[in-house]
C-alpha positions in Angstrom: 0.0 0.0 0.0 1.3 3.4 -0.9 1.0 6.7 1.1 -0.3 9.9 -0.5 -1.1 13.3 0.8 -2.0 16.5 -1.1 1.7 17.3 -1.4 3.7 14.0 -1.3 3.4 10.4 -2.5 5.4 7.5 -1.2 5.5 4.4 -3.5 7.7 1.6 -4.6 10.0 2.4 -7.5 10.4 0.7 -10.9 12.6 1.2 -13.9 10.5 4.2 -15.1 11.9 6.2 -12.1 15.5 5.9 -13.2 15.9 9.5 -14.3 14.5 10.9 -11.1 16.6 8.6 -8.9 19.7 9.6 -10.9 19.0 13.2 -10.0 19.1 12.3 -6.3 22.4 10.5 -6.7 23.9 13.4 -8.6 22.8 15.9 -6.0 25.0 14.4 -3.2 28.5 13.2 -2.4 30.7 11.8 0.4 32.1 15.0 1.9 35.4 15.1 3.7 39.1 15.2 2.6 38.1 13.3 -0.6 34.8 14.4 -2.1 33.4 11.3 -3.8 30.1 10.8 -5.6 28.6 7.4 -5.6 26.5 6.6 -8.7 24.4 3.8 -10.0 24.4 4.5 -13.8 23.0 3.9 -16.3 19.9 2.4 -14.5 19.8 2.9 -10.7 16.8 0.5 -10.4 18.6 -2.3 -12.2 21.7 -1.7 -10.1 19.7 -2.2 -6.9 18.1 -5.3 -8.4 21.5 -6.7 -9.3 22.6 -6.8 -5.6 20.0 -9.4 -4.6 16.9 -11.4 -5.3 14.6 -8.5 -5.0 14.8 -4.7 -4.4 12.1 -2.8 -2.5 13.1 0.8 -3.2 10.7 3.5 -2.0 10.6 6.9 -3.6 9.0 10.1 -2.3 7.4 12.3 -5.0 6.6 16.0 -4.7 3.1 15.9 -6.3 3.2 19.6 -7.2 6.1 19.3 -9.7 6.1 15.5 -10.1 9.7 15.2 -8.9 11.4 12.4 -6.9 12.8 14.1 -3.8 14.0 11.1 -1.7 14.6 7.4 -1.8 15.5 4.5 0.4 14.6 0.9 0.8 16.0 -2.6 1.0 17.7 -5.2 -1.1 16.6 -8.7 -0.2 19.0 -11.7 -0.6 19.7 -15.0 1.0 22.8 -14.9 3.3 24.4 -17.2 5.8 23.7 -16.1 9.4 25.0 -18.1 12.4 25.7 -20.9 9.9 22.2 -21.1 8.5 20.8 -19.9 5.1 18.5 -17.0 5.9 16.4 -14.4 4.1 18.0 -11.0 4.9 17.3 -7.4 3.9 20.1 -4.9 3.5 18.7 -1.4 4.0 20.1 1.1 1.5 21.0 4.6 2.7 18.2 7.2 2.8 18.9 9.9 0.2 17.1 13.2 0.2 17.5 15.9 -2.4 19.3 19.0 -0.9 16.3 21.2 -1.7 14.3 19.1 0.7 16.8 18.4 3.5 15.1 18.7 6.9 11.7 19.2 5.2 10.7 15.6 5.0 8.0 14.8 7.6 6.8 11.4 6.5 9.8 9.2 7.5 7.7 7.1 10.0 5.2 6.3 7.2 8.1 5.3 4.9 9.4 2.9 7.6 6.0 1.4 8.0 5.7 0.8 4.2 9.2 -0.7 4.2 8.5 -2.9 7.2 5.5 -4.5 5.6 7.4 -5.2 2.4 10.2 -7.1 4.2 8.2 -8.8 6.9 9.5 -12.2 5.8 13.1 -11.3 6.3 14.5 -12.6 9.6 17.5 -10.2 9.6 17.6 -6.6 8.5 20.9 -4.6 8.7 22.5 -1.5 7.3 25.7 0.6 7.3 26.2 4.3 7.8 29.5 6.1 7.0 31.3 7.4 10.1 31.4 10.9 8.6 27.6 11.0 8.2 27.1 12.5 11.6 23.5 13.5 11.1 22.4 10.0 10.2 24.4 8.5 13.1 22.7 10.9 15.5 19.3 10.2 14.0 19.6 6.4 14.1 21.2 6.0 17.5 18.5 7.9 19.2 15.3 6.0 19.8 12.2 7.4 18.0 8.6 6.5 18.1 7.4 4.7 15.0 10.9 3.9 13.9 12.9 0.7 14.3 15.8 0.4 16.7 19.2 0.7 15.1 21.3 -1.7 17.2 25.0 -1.0 16.8 27.0 -4.2 15.9 30.4 -2.7 15.4 32.7 -1.0 13.0 33.3 -1.9 9.3 36.3 -0.7 7.4 36.6 -0.4 3.6 40.1 -0.6 2.3 41.4 0.8 -1.0 44.7 -0.7 -2.1 47.0 -1.2 -5.1 50.8 -1.6 -4.5 50.7 -4.2 -7.3 53.7 -6.5 -7.5 53.9 -10.0 -8.9 55.2 -12.0 -6.0 53.3 -15.3 -6.4 52.3 -17.6 -9.2 48.5 -17.5 -9.2 45.8 -19.5 -11.1 43.1 -17.6 -12.8 39.5 -18.7 -13.1 40.0 -22.3 -11.9 37.3 -22.4 -9.2 37.9 -26.1 -8.3 37.6 -26.2 -4.5 35.8 -22.9 -4.1 32.4 -24.6 -3.3 34.2 -26.4 -0.4 35.3 -23.0 0.9 31.7 -21.8 0.8 30.6 -24.8 2.8 33.5 -25.0 5.3 34.5 -21.3 5.7 32.2 -18.7 4.3 29.0 -20.3 5.5 30.2 -20.1 9.1 30.2 -16.3 8.9 27.2 -14.0 9.1 25.8 -11.8 6.2 27.8 -13.6 3.6 25.7 -14.0 0.4 24.8 -17.6 -0.3 25.0 -16.9 -4.1 28.4 -15.7 -5.3 27.0 -14.9 -8.7 24.7 -11.9 -8.0 25.2 -9.5 -10.9 26.1 -6.8 -8.3 29.5 -8.5 -7.9 30.3 -7.4 -11.4 32.1 -9.3 -14.1 34.4 -11.4 -12.0 37.7 -13.2 -12.3 38.8 -15.7 -9.7 42.4 -15.7 -8.5 43.8 -18.5 -6.2 47.0 -19.9 -4.9 47.2 -23.7 -4.2 49.5 -25.9 -2.1 49.4 -29.6 -2.8 46.3 -29.0 -4.9 44.3 -27.2 -2.2 43.4 -23.5 -2.1 45.4 -21.6 0.5 44.5 -18.1 -0.8 41.7 -16.9 -3.1 39.3 -14.2 -4.1 37.1 -12.9 -6.8 37.8 -9.5 -8.3 34.7 -7.9 -10.0 34.3 -5.0 -12.4 31.1 -3.3 -11.2 31.5 -0.2 -13.4 28.6 -1.2 -15.7 26.3 -0.9 -12.6 28.0 1.3 -10.0 30.6 4.0 -10.2 32.7 6.2 -7.8 33.3 9.7 -9.2 36.2 11.7 -7.7 34.7 15.2 -7.5 37.7 16.9 -5.8 40.0 17.1 -2.8 39.9 19.3 0.4 42.4 20.1 3.1 45.6 18.1 3.2 44.3 15.8 0.5 44.5 18.7 -2.0 48.3 18.6 -1.5 48.7 14.8 -1.2 46.8 14.2 -4.4 49.6 15.9 -6.4 52.2 13.4 -5.1 53.1 10.1 -6.9 51.9 8.0 -4.1 52.0 4.8 -6.3 55.8 4.9 -6.0 55.6 4.1 -2.3 52.9 1.4 -2.6 49.7 3.5 -2.1 46.9 3.9 -4.6 47.3 6.8 -7.0 44.9 9.7 -6.4 42.3 9.8 -9.2 42.0 13.1 -11.1 39.1 15.4 -10.1 35.9 14.8 -12.1 37.0 11.3 -13.1 35.3 7.9 -12.7 37.6 5.7 -10.5 38.8 2.6 -12.3 38.1 0.3 -9.4 37.7 -3.5 -8.9 36.0 -5.0 -5.9 37.3 -8.0 -4.0 34.8 -10.6 -2.7 35.0 -13.9 -0.9 38.6 -13.3 0.2 40.1 -16.4 1.8 43.6 -16.7 3.3 44.5 -19.9 5.1 45.0 -19.4 8.8 44.6 -15.6 8.2 48.3 -15.4 7.6 49.3 -11.7 7.3 52.3 -12.2 5.0 50.4 -14.6 2.7 47.5 -12.1 2.6 49.8 -9.2 1.6 51.7 -11.2 -1.0 48.5 -12.6 -2.5 46.7 -9.3 -2.7 49.7 -7.5 -4.1 50.0 -10.1 -6.8 46.2 -9.9 -7.5 46.5 -6.1 -7.8 49.3 -6.5 -10.3 47.2 -8.8 -12.5 43.7 -7.5 -12.1 44.2 -4.4 -14.2 42.5 -1.8 -12.0 43.8 1.5 -10.6 42.7 0.3 -7.1 41.0 -2.6 -5.5 38.3 -2.3 -2.7 37.7 -4.8 0.1 35.7 -4.4 3.3 35.8 -6.2 6.6 34.0 -6.0 9.9 36.0 -5.4 13.1 35.9 -9.1 14.1 37.2 -10.3 10.7 40.8 -11.4 11.4 41.8 -10.4 7.8 41.4 -6.8 8.9 44.6 -7.2 11.0 46.4 -8.3 7.8 44.9 -5.4 5.8 46.0 -2.9 8.6 49.6 -3.9 7.9 49.3 -3.0 4.2 49.5 0.4 2.5 45.9 1.3 2.0 43.6 4.3 2.0 40.5 3.4 4.1 37.3 4.7 5.5 34.9 3.5 8.1 31.2 2.8 8.6 29.0 1.7 11.4 27.1 -1.5 11.0 23.6 -1.8 12.5 21.0 -4.5 13.0 17.7 -2.9 12.3 15.1 -4.1 14.7 11.3 -3.6 14.6 10.1 -6.3 16.9 12.5 -9.0 18.2 16.2 -8.8 18.1 17.9 -11.9 16.6 21.4 -12.5 18.1 24.3 -12.6 15.6 27.3 -14.7 16.5 30.8 -15.2 15.2 32.6 -13.4 12.4 30.5 -11.0 10.2 31.4 -11.3 6.6 29.5 -8.5 4.9 30.8 -8.0 1.3 31.6 -4.4 0.3 30.6 -5.3 -3.3 26.9 -5.3 -2.3 26.8 -2.3 -0.1 
């Protein structure tokens, strides 16, 4: 059921809303030292659909001028939680056009609409960038007619390059990967059961074997047909740092302002025994062979591979991970394996 007043309409989006949704994405960016715009071109609706089995995206329309002024919603997919295949919903970030910031008064109705559409999902979760102070303040304060945002912990997204061929890797030989899904990834929480969602992009599989068994592996996906990061510009110290040849010392090069970042996204990263040196050698070799300006991987604070990543030369940013609770809180145990590819 949709909501409508004389001024606004809340309804579920479809592909006919692409142009209006694009305008919302183009109106905002990640502020800070690096001003980055996150886009879902050429079809935002299809981009959301690619991330799961279904996308329940709600748009708010200003009836006076027939203009989409805000959007949010959830992508539904099957993921492992506590070792069991579950139906989960990842709530996408609420985006409001700058012309309507702090003027939207129907958030509670939007939450009610969304709740009804994902009532068969046992787990609902979301992430909020650390720098988005307004959203953090909103979600961490309890509100009537809104779900509870229960803080689970910190999630770090790492950007790396430092490519150097150190190991001899196999490419696109996935023999043994299904065993890793069963014995390793299924034991984590919020890991997609299906590694072939279109949202992962066009993927290549890299692995290192010892006596025929995988000891290090990952997919690297090209998502740029569905999602893009645009470097809008630099502020503060980054305006100076961006002019230095950082690639010479192992860090990613700073993209030129107004350029689309040539990025690849790492998913299903496995390193035997979470060995820090093996992780570094493997990822540096992958970076040298994958053909991207930088690679992106994300890990929750209790993922032991974050300790290996912290030893590498990376640029990184943080987010807060929340379980979104309307009624009953479901405990989440063990390592959380959220994939940055689908955020």
